[in-house]
C-alpha positions in Angstrom: -0.1 0.1 -0.1 2.8 2.5 1.1 4.7 1.4 -2.2 1.6 2.2 -4.3 1.0 5.3 -2.7 4.4 6.6 -3.0 4.4 5.6 -6.9 1.7 7.7 -7.6 3.0 10.7 -5.4 5.9 10.7 -7.8 3.8 10.0 -10.9 1.6 13.0 -10.1 4.9 15.6 -9.3 4.5 16.2 -13.2 1.0 17.8 -12.7 2.5 20.1 -10.2 5.1 20.9 -13.0 2.2 21.5 -15.3 0.5 24.1 -12.9 3.6 25.6 -12.0 4.4 26.3 -15.8 0.8 27.7 -16.4 0.9 30.2 -13.4 4.3 31.5 -14.4 3.9 31.5 -18.0 0.3 32.1 -18.1 -1.0 32.5 -22.0 2.2 31.4 -23.2 1.5 27.9 -22.2 -1.4 26.8 -24.6 -3.4 23.9 -23.1 -5.3 23.3 -26.3 -2.1 22.8 -28.0 -0.9 20.6 -25.6 -4.0 18.6 -26.0 -3.8 18.0 -29.9 -0.3 17.2 -29.3 -1.1 14.5 -27.2 -4.2 12.9 -28.7 -2.9 12.9 -32.5 0.7 12.5 -32.0 2.0 11.1 -28.6 -1.1 8.7 -27.4 -0.7 6.3 -30.7 3.0 5.6 -28.9 1.4 5.1 -25.6 -1.5 2.7 -27.5 1.4 0.9 -29.4 3.6 0.5 -26.2 0.6 -0.6 -24.1 0.1 -3.8 -26.5 3.7 -4.7 -26.6 3.8 -5.2 -22.7 2.0 -8.8 -22.8 1.2 -11.1 -25.1 -2.5 -11.5 -26.0 -3.9 -14.9 -25.5 -7.4 -16.2 -26.3 -8.1 -17.5 -22.8 -7.7 -14.0 -21.4 -9.7 -12.3 -23.8 -13.1 -12.7 -21.9 -12.1 -10.4 -19.2 -11.7 -7.0 -21.1 -14.8 -8.2 -23.2 -16.8 -8.3 -19.6 -15.1 -5.3 -18.8 -16.3 -3.7 -21.9 -19.8 -5.2 -21.6 -20.1 -3.9 -17.9 -19.8 -0.2 -19.0 -21.8 -0.6 -21.8 -24.7 -2.1 -20.0 -24.4 0.5 -17.5 -24.1 3.6 -20.1 -27.5 3.4 -21.1 -29.2 4.3 -17.7 -26.6 6.8 -16.7 -27.4 8.7 -20.0 -31.1 8.4 -19.3 -30.4 9.3 -15.6 -28.5 12.3 -16.7 -31.5 14.1 -18.8 -33.2 13.8 -15.7 -30.3 15.5 -13.5 -28.9 18.4 -15.7 -30.6 20.8 -18.0 -27.2 21.6 -19.4 -25.9 19.2 -22.5 -22.3 19.5 -21.6 -23.1 18.8 -17.7 -24.9 15.7 -19.3 -22.2 14.6 -21.4 -19.4 14.8 -18.7 -21.7 12.9 -16.1 -22.5 10.1 -18.7 -19.3 9.1 -19.4 -16.5 10.4 -17.0 -17.1 8.0 -14.3 -16.6 5.2 -16.8 -13.2 6.5 -18.1 -11.0 5.4 -15.4 -7.5 5.8 -14.8 -6.8 2.0 -15.3 -3.1 2.6 -16.4 -1.3 4.9 -14.1 -3.3 3.9 -11.1 -4.7 0.6 -12.1 -1.8 -1.4 -13.3 0.3 -0.5 -10.2 -2.6 -1.2 -8.1 -2.9 -4.4 -9.1 0.4 -5.3 -8.6 0.2 -4.0 -4.8 -3.1 -6.2 -4.3 -2.8 -8.8 -6.4 0.6 -9.5 -7.0 2.2 -10.3 -10.6 -0.5 -12.5 -11.8 -2.7 -9.7 -12.0 -0.6 -7.7 -14.7 -2.2 -9.7 -18.1 -5.4 -8.6 -16.7 -5.0 -5.1 -15.5 -3.2 -4.4 -19.0 -6.0 -6.1 -21.2 -8.4 -3.8 -19.2 -6.5 -0.6 -19.9 -6.2 -1.9 -23.6 -10.0 -2.1 -23.4 -10.2 1.1 -21.5 -8.4 3.0 -24.8 -11.6 1.8 -26.9 -14.1 3.4 -24.5 -12.2 6.5 -24.3 -11.8 7.0 -28.0 -14.9 5.4 -29.2 -17.7 6.0 -26.9 -15.5 9.0 -25.0 -15.2 10.9 -28.4 -18.6 10.5 -28.9 -20.2 11.7 -26.3 -18.1 14.5 -25.3 -18.4 15.5 -28.8 -22.2 15.6 -28.4 -21.8 18.3 -25.9 -21.2 20.5 -28.8 -21.4 18.9 -32.0 -24.1 17.1 -34.0 -24.4 13.4 -34.1 -22.9 13.2 -37.6 -20.2 15.4 -36.5 -19.4 13.2 -33.2 -19.1 10.3 -35.6 -16.8 11.7 -37.9 -14.7 13.0 -34.9 -14.3 9.2 -33.8 -12.8 8.5 -37.6 -10.5 11.1 -36.8 -9.0 10.2 -33.8 -5.7 7.9 -34.9 -5.5 5.9 -31.8 -8.0 3.5 -33.0 -6.9 2.2 -36.3 -3.2 2.1 -34.3 -4.8 0.2 -31.8 -6.0 -2.2 -34.2 -2.4 -2.6 -36.0 -1.1 -3.1 -32.8 -3.3 -6.0 -31.7 -2.4 -7.7 -35.0 1.2 -7.4 -34.4 0.6 -8.6 -31.0 -1.3 -11.6 -32.2 0.4 -12.9 -34.7 3.6 -11.9 -32.7 5.2 -9.9 -35.6 9.0 -9.0 -34.6 10.1 -5.7 -33.7 13.7 -4.7 -33.7 14.7 -3.5 -30.2 15.6 0.1 -31.6 12.1 0.5 -32.7 10.5 -0.9 -29.6 12.9 2.0 -27.6 11.5 4.2 -30.3 8.1 3.6 -29.2 8.8 3.4 -25.4 10.1 6.8 -26.0 6.8 8.1 -27.2 4.9 6.5 -24.8 6.8 8.5 -22.0 6.5 11.6 -23.6 2.7 10.9 -24.0 2.0 9.9 -20.5 4.1 12.8 -19.4 2.3 15.5 -21.4 -1.2 13.8 -20.0 0.1 14.9 -16.3 1.5 17.8 -17.5 -1.8 19.0 -19.1 -3.9 18.1 -16.0 -1.4 20.8 -14.1 -2.4 23.3 -16.7 -5.7 23.0 -16.1 -5.6 23.1 -12.2 -4.4 26.4 -12.7 -6.6 29.1 -11.6 -9.6 26.8 -10.2 -10.8 27.6 -7.1 -13.5 25.8 -4.6 -16.0 28.4 -5.8 -15.8 27.1 -9.1 -16.7 23.6 -8.4 -20.7 23.0 -9.5 -22.2 21.0 -6.5 -25.0 18.7 -8.5 -22.1 17.9 -11.2 -19.5 16.8 -8.2 -21.9 14.6 -6.0 -23.7 13.1 -9.3 -20.0 12.1 -11.0 -18.4 11.0 -7.5 -21.4 9.2 -6.5 -21.7 7.3 -9.6 -17.9 6.7 -9.9 -17.6 5.5 -6.2 -21.0 3.9 -5.3 -23.2 3.3 -8.1 -20.9 1.5 -10.3 -18.9 -0.3 -7.8 -22.4 -2.0 -6.6 -23.6 -2.1 -10.0 -20.2 -4.1 -11.2 -20.1 -6.1 -7.7 -23.7 -7.7 -8.5 -23.1 -8.4 -12.3 -19.9 -10.1 -11.6 -21.5 -12.3 -8.6 -23.6 -13.9 -11.5 -20.4 -14.7 -13.6 -18.3 -17.9 -13.0 -15.1 -16.3 -13.0 -12.7 -16.9 -10.2 -12.7 -14.3 -7.1 -9.3 -13.1 -8.3 -10.4 -12.0 -11.7 -13.4 -10.7 -10.3 -11.7 -8.6 -7.8 -9.2 -7.1 -10.6 -12.5 -5.8 -12.6 -14.2 -4.7 -9.5 -10.7 -2.7 -8.5 -10.5 -1.3 -11.8 -14.1 0.0 -11.8 -12.7 2.0 -8.7 -9.9 3.7 -10.1 -10.2 7.4 -10.1 -11.0 9.6 -13.3 -8.5 9.5 -15.9 -6.6 12.0 -17.2 -7.9 11.2 -21.1 -11.4 12.9 -19.7 -9.3 16.2 -20.1 -8.2 15.6 -23.3 -11.7 14.9 -25.2 -13.2 17.8 -23.0 -10.7 20.2 -23.8 -10.6 18.8 -27.8 -14.6 19.1 -27.7 -15.0 22.3 -25.8 -16.9 20.3 -23.3 -15.7 22.0 -20.2 -12.4 21.0 -19.5 -11.9 23.0 -16.6 -15.3 21.1 -14.8 -13.7 18.1 -15.7 -10.3 18.8 -14.5 -11.8 19.6 -10.9 -13.7 15.7 -11.1 -10.4 14.5 -11.9 -8.8 16.3 -9.2 -11.4 15.2 -6.6 -11.9 11.9 -7.6 -8.0 11.2 -7.1 -7.6 13.0 -3.9 -10.8 10.9 -2.3 -9.8 7.5 -3.8 -6.6 7.9 -1.5 -8.9 7.2 2.0 -10.9 5.0 -0.4 -7.9 2.9 -1.2 -8.4 1.6 2.3 -11.8 0.4 2.2 -10.9 -1.0 -1.3 -8.0 -3.1 0.0 -10.8 -4.4 2.8 -13.2 -5.4 0.7 -10.7 -7.0 -1.7 -8.7 -8.9 1.0 -12.2 -10.0 2.5 -14.5 -11.1 -0.1 -12.0 -11.3 -3.4 -9.1 -12.9 -1.8 -10.3 -15.1 1.4 
């Protein structure tokens, strides 16, 4: 637990750098330019590198497919609920998708190692890969709908390079096409740059945010959905499966990870209130720290007993 918290603290040090840069240089640091750089140029490297970290096997495929299925199953009632709770179209979009775009990479993978050991890596890696499709298909569409038409939102999915890159990377992985060490290092370098830019970008959006700017209804709705409704629904659905409790626990843990920084990319790219999304990411990450103790207890008592 302590090692996991320490890792997260050092990872999020880059957020502080982004915040400091924006505070010192103000408009000279353009958050929208950083978003474009991240989404269109560096995130494909993160995706390719992610697929290269573990060999895909058919017997493992059910776990990310179940993860996707749970999200899609819960997404429809969430969209209906958003129409009852929010009049503003952009707030509806944020509430509908933000909670499902969890930080399955920077937090989920090291947390899986801490709670379940090295046997969890294959599952957390595959779930993180599945999350790429959630972010850049469903996420792109819903965040786009906060400002654009259905047609324009569908076109935005096609414009994002990560999905075709992911398909190519999956093919390379499945058919075990050899990649030269120099090219692997090239992908790794780009991936690390993409991860750092993501964290740095969050820091730039945090600059200038105050407690008074928090929208209470959106905050309560999104956080309750993320840490209460989604975990309860996930645990209920998993109880009807025949998966080993160990694997059920990994999926449950991944569903409870705080909001991913990728939410900022899409909210900024499609003008869907990135400042509000930034606040939700920050607060969900801070709340997740004390919730880690509850999560650890649940996993130890139910999934690992």
